[in-house]
C-alpha positions in Angstrom: 3.4 -31.5 30.9 3.4 -29.0 28.0 6.8 -29.1 26.3 8.8 -25.9 26.0 8.8 -23.9 22.8 11.9 -24.2 20.6 12.6 -22.9 17.1 11.7 -25.1 14.1 15.1 -25.8 12.7 15.8 -26.7 9.1 17.0 -30.1 10.2 13.6 -30.7 11.9 11.8 -29.9 8.6 14.1 -32.0 6.5 13.7 -35.0 8.9 9.9 -34.5 8.7 10.1 -34.6 4.9 11.7 -38.1 5.1 9.0 -39.4 7.5 6.0 -38.2 5.5 7.3 -38.9 2.0 5.2 -42.0 1.5 2.0 -40.4 2.8 2.0 -36.7 1.7 1.9 -35.4 -1.9 4.3 -32.9 -3.2 1.6 -30.5 -4.4 1.9 -28.5 -7.6 2.8 -24.8 -7.7 0.7 -23.4 -10.5 0.8 -19.9 -12.0 -2.4 -18.0 -11.4 -1.4 -14.7 -13.0 1.7 -12.8 -13.8 3.7 -12.9 -10.6 1.2 -14.9 -8.5 1.3 -18.6 -7.9 -0.9 -21.1 -6.1 0.4 -23.9 -3.9 -2.5 -26.4 -4.1 -2.6 -28.1 -0.8 -6.3 -28.8 -1.5 -5.0 -31.7 -3.6 -3.6 -33.6 -0.6 -5.3 -37.0 0.2 -7.4 -35.3 2.9 -7.8 -32.2 0.7 -5.9 -30.0 3.2 -2.3 -29.2 4.3 -2.9 -30.6 7.9 -1.9 -34.0 6.7 1.7 -32.9 6.6 1.9 -32.0 10.3 -0.3 -34.8 11.4 1.7 -37.5 9.6 4.9 -36.2 11.0 3.6 -36.0 14.5 2.1 -39.5 14.5 5.2 -41.0 12.8 7.5 -39.4 15.4 5.7 -40.8 18.4 7.2 -43.6 20.5 5.7 -47.0 20.0 4.3 -46.8 23.5 2.6 -43.4 23.0 1.2 -44.5 19.6 -0.1 -47.7 21.1 -2.3 -45.6 23.5 -4.1 -44.2 20.5 -4.2 -40.5 19.7 -6.6 -37.5 20.1 -6.7 -34.0 18.7 -8.9 -30.9 18.6 -10.3 -29.8 15.2 -12.8 -27.9 13.2 -12.3 -30.5 10.5 -8.9 -30.5 8.7 -6.6 -31.4 11.6 -9.0 -34.2 12.6 -8.9 -35.7 9.2 -5.1 -35.4 9.1 -4.6 -37.1 12.4 -7.2 -39.8 11.7 -5.6 -40.5 8.4 -2.2 -40.9 10.0 -3.5 -42.9 12.9 -5.3 -45.3 10.5 -2.1 -46.0 8.7 -0.6 -47.2 12.0 -3.7 -49.1 13.0 -4.3 -47.0 16.2 -7.5 -45.4 17.3 -8.1 -41.7 17.0 -10.5 -39.4 18.8 -11.3 -35.9 17.7 -12.7 -33.2 20.0 -14.6 -31.5 17.2 -16.1 -28.1 17.0 -19.8 -28.9 16.8 -20.5 -26.2 14.2 -17.9 -27.7 11.8 -19.3 -28.4 8.3 -21.0 -31.7 8.0 -18.6 -32.6 5.2 -15.7 -32.4 7.5 -17.4 -34.3 10.3 -18.4 -37.1 7.9 -14.9 -37.4 6.5 -13.3 -37.7 10.0 -15.8 -40.5 10.8 -15.0 -42.2 7.5 -11.3 -42.2 8.4 -12.2 -44.1 11.6 -12.2 -41.2 14.1 -14.5 -41.1 17.1 -16.1 -37.6 17.3 -16.6 -35.8 20.6 -18.6 -32.7 19.7 -18.0 -29.6 21.8 -18.6 -25.8 21.5 -16.0 -23.6 19.8 -15.3 -22.1 23.3 -14.7 -25.5 24.9 -12.5 -26.6 22.0 -10.4 -23.4 22.5 -10.0 -24.1 26.2 -8.7 -27.6 25.4 -6.3 -26.1 22.8 -4.9 -23.7 25.4 -4.7 -26.3 28.2 -3.6 -29.3 26.1 -6.1 -31.6 27.9 -9.7 -32.8 27.8 -11.5 -34.8 30.6 -11.8 -38.5 30.0 -9.3 -38.8 27.2 -6.1 -40.8 28.1 -4.8 -41.2 24.6 -1.7 -39.4 23.4 -2.5 -35.8 22.6 -1.5 -34.3 19.2 -2.1 -30.6 19.3 -3.4 -29.3 16.0 -1.0 -26.3 15.9 1.0 -25.9 19.1 3.1 -29.0 18.5 6.7 -29.0 17.3 6.4 -32.0 15.0 3.1 -30.8 13.6 4.6 -27.5 12.7 7.8 -29.1 11.3 5.6 -31.2 9.0 4.0 -28.1 7.6 7.5 -26.7 7.0 8.0 -29.3 4.2 5.7 -27.2 2.1 8.2 -24.3 2.4 11.0 -26.4 1.1 8.9 -27.3 -2.0 8.1 -23.7 -2.6 11.7 -22.6 -2.6 12.7 -25.5 -4.8 9.9 -24.8 -7.3 10.2 -21.0 -7.3 13.7 -20.0 -6.0 13.1 -16.3 -6.6 9.9 -16.1 -4.6 9.7 -12.8 -2.7 6.4 -13.2 -0.8 4.6 -16.2 0.7 1.0 -15.8 2.1 -0.7 -18.3 4.4 -4.0 -18.2 6.1 -3.8 -17.9 9.9 -6.0 -20.0 12.2 -4.0 -21.3 15.1 -0.7 -20.3 13.6 0.9 -23.7 12.9 0.8 -23.4 9.1 2.5 -20.1 8.8 5.0 -20.9 11.6 6.1 -24.1 9.7 6.1 -22.5 6.2 7.8 -19.4 7.6 10.5 -21.3 9.4 11.5 -23.1 6.1 11.3 -20.0 4.0 13.3 -17.8 6.4 16.0 -20.6 6.7 16.3 -20.9 3.0 15.6 -17.3 1.8 15.7 -14.9 4.7 14.8 -11.8 2.6 11.5 -13.3 1.5 8.4 -11.9 3.2 6.0 -14.3 5.0 2.6 -12.8 5.5 -0.6 -14.0 7.1 -4.2 -13.7 5.8 -7.3 -13.4 8.0 -10.9 -12.6 7.4 -12.2 -9.3 8.7 -14.7 -11.2 10.9 -11.9 -13.1 12.7 -8.5 -11.4 12.6 -6.8 -11.8 16.0 -3.3 -11.9 14.7 -3.6 -8.6 12.9 -5.1 -7.1 16.1 -2.3 -8.6 18.1 0.3 -7.0 15.9 -1.4 -3.7 16.4 -1.5 -4.2 20.2 2.0 -5.6 20.4 0.8 -8.6 22.4 -1.5 -11.7 21.9 -5.0 -10.3 22.0 -8.6 -11.5 21.9 -10.7 -10.5 18.9 -13.9 -9.3 20.6 -15.7 -8.7 17.3 -15.4 -12.3 16.2 -18.1 -13.7 14.0 -18.7 -17.2 12.6 -18.6 -17.5 8.8 -17.9 -19.9 6.0 -14.2 -19.3 6.7 -14.2 -22.0 9.4 -10.7 -23.3 8.9 -9.0 -20.0 9.8 -9.5 -16.9 11.9 -9.8 -17.6 15.6 -11.1 -15.6 18.6 -7.7 -15.0 20.0 -4.0 -15.7 19.6 -2.6 -18.3 22.0 0.5 -16.8 23.8 2.7 -19.8 22.9 1.8 -19.4 19.2 2.4 -15.7 19.4 6.0 -16.5 20.5 6.3 -19.1 17.7 5.1 -16.8 14.9 7.0 -13.6 15.9 10.4 -14.6 14.5 9.2 -15.9 11.1 6.1 -13.8 10.2 6.4 -10.4 8.7 2.7 -9.2 9.0 -0.9 -10.1 8.3 -3.4 -8.9 5.7 -7.1 -8.7 6.6 -9.6 -9.3 3.8 -13.4 -9.2 3.5 -15.6 -12.2 3.1 -16.6 -10.9 -0.4 -13.0 -10.8 -1.4 -12.5 -14.3 -0.1 -15.5 -15.6 -2.1 -14.1 -14.0 -5.2 -10.8 -15.6 -4.6 -12.5 -19.0 -4.2 -14.2 -18.5 -7.5 -11.0 -17.4 -9.3 -9.1 -20.5 -8.0 -11.9 -22.7 -9.3 -11.8 -21.0 -12.7 -8.0 -21.0 -13.0 -6.9 -24.2 -11.4 -10.2 -26.2 -11.7 -9.8 -27.1 -8.0 -12.1 -26.2 -5.1 -10.8 -24.0 -2.2 -12.7 -23.7 1.1 -13.0 -20.3 2.7 -9.6 -20.6 4.5 -8.1 -21.8 1.3 -9.1 -18.6 -0.5 -7.8 -16.2 2.0 -4.2 -16.1 0.7 -5.2 -15.2 -2.9 -7.7 -12.7 -1.6 -4.8 -11.0 0.3 -2.5 -11.1 -2.8 -5.2 -9.5 -5.0 -6.2 -6.9 -2.3 -2.7 -5.6 -1.4 -1.1 -4.1 -4.5 2.1 -3.2 -2.6 3.3 -6.9 -2.4 6.4 -7.8 -4.3 6.4 -10.8 -6.6 6.8 -13.5 -7.3 4.0 -14.2 -4.7 3.0 -17.7 -3.6 -0.5 -18.1 -2.1 -1.0 -21.3 -0.1 -4.4 -22.7 -0.9 -4.6 -24.5 2.4 -7.6 -26.7 1.9 -10.7 -27.6 -0.1 -13.0 -29.2 2.4 -16.3 -27.4 1.9 -19.7 -28.7 1.2 -20.3 -28.6 -2.6 -23.7 -27.1 -2.2 -22.3 -24.3 0.0 -19.4 -23.7 -2.4 -21.9 -23.4 -5.3 -24.1 -21.0 -3.3 -21.1 -18.8 -2.5 -19.5 -18.5 -5.9 -22.6 -18.5 -8.1 
């Protein structure tokens, strides 16, 4: 049975912070330029923010549910996060993985002990909408439509407010919507007048389309790209309901702008951002109307090094 949606309360986020404190890093907030800051989630143990939600979700399971083992759906980063958390409890993890995910991400999931079940993007999305997959009887941890997963991501919002109390704009990449819902819930609870904005690639921008249509919509012009950790084919209705109260809009950027942001992040912070990780900075640099200070969440850095070098060269 799929649990009902409820708001991510500040108490949920603060409780998550306590649960994941020994697993998740408090990542640095570094200045990129005058009025623009980078929240470097690519420095997490799994090189992506998903470890926050995954650690909280696995930690908050009952002993009986955890003992069954866990499974999730992923293009790479959620699978690594859940596998990392499951390994810390000594329980098995299965990942229904998008078969076109970068080999780097598939290899890392396996290295963390996950059993990989490769499926098409379309089949993975069906599983994400239905919360089930034939033959898997373990405890399901949804990679974005999960209260504890989202609350774990909210811990990042607490850190942003503490490190930059006068922040006026926070930008997060949108894939399934869990990241921006969690961060947005924390930001709006602590600083209601701050703007929380999404960033999507022009090749896969269903949330921006949904905002124009006024309802969750399918992005018919979807194209696969190196931005594999964000930008879906559609917005799940449940995530639309979750995002609406805490997200103020979405900025669409080109792939060239995303590559340039990845290059600039490497030059300025000496860290690697994957495609999804570069979206937020691309959006900040593209939209000159944004009010600073601006925080760009660099959501992850899991990209094949040869591919990164090819893109930014």
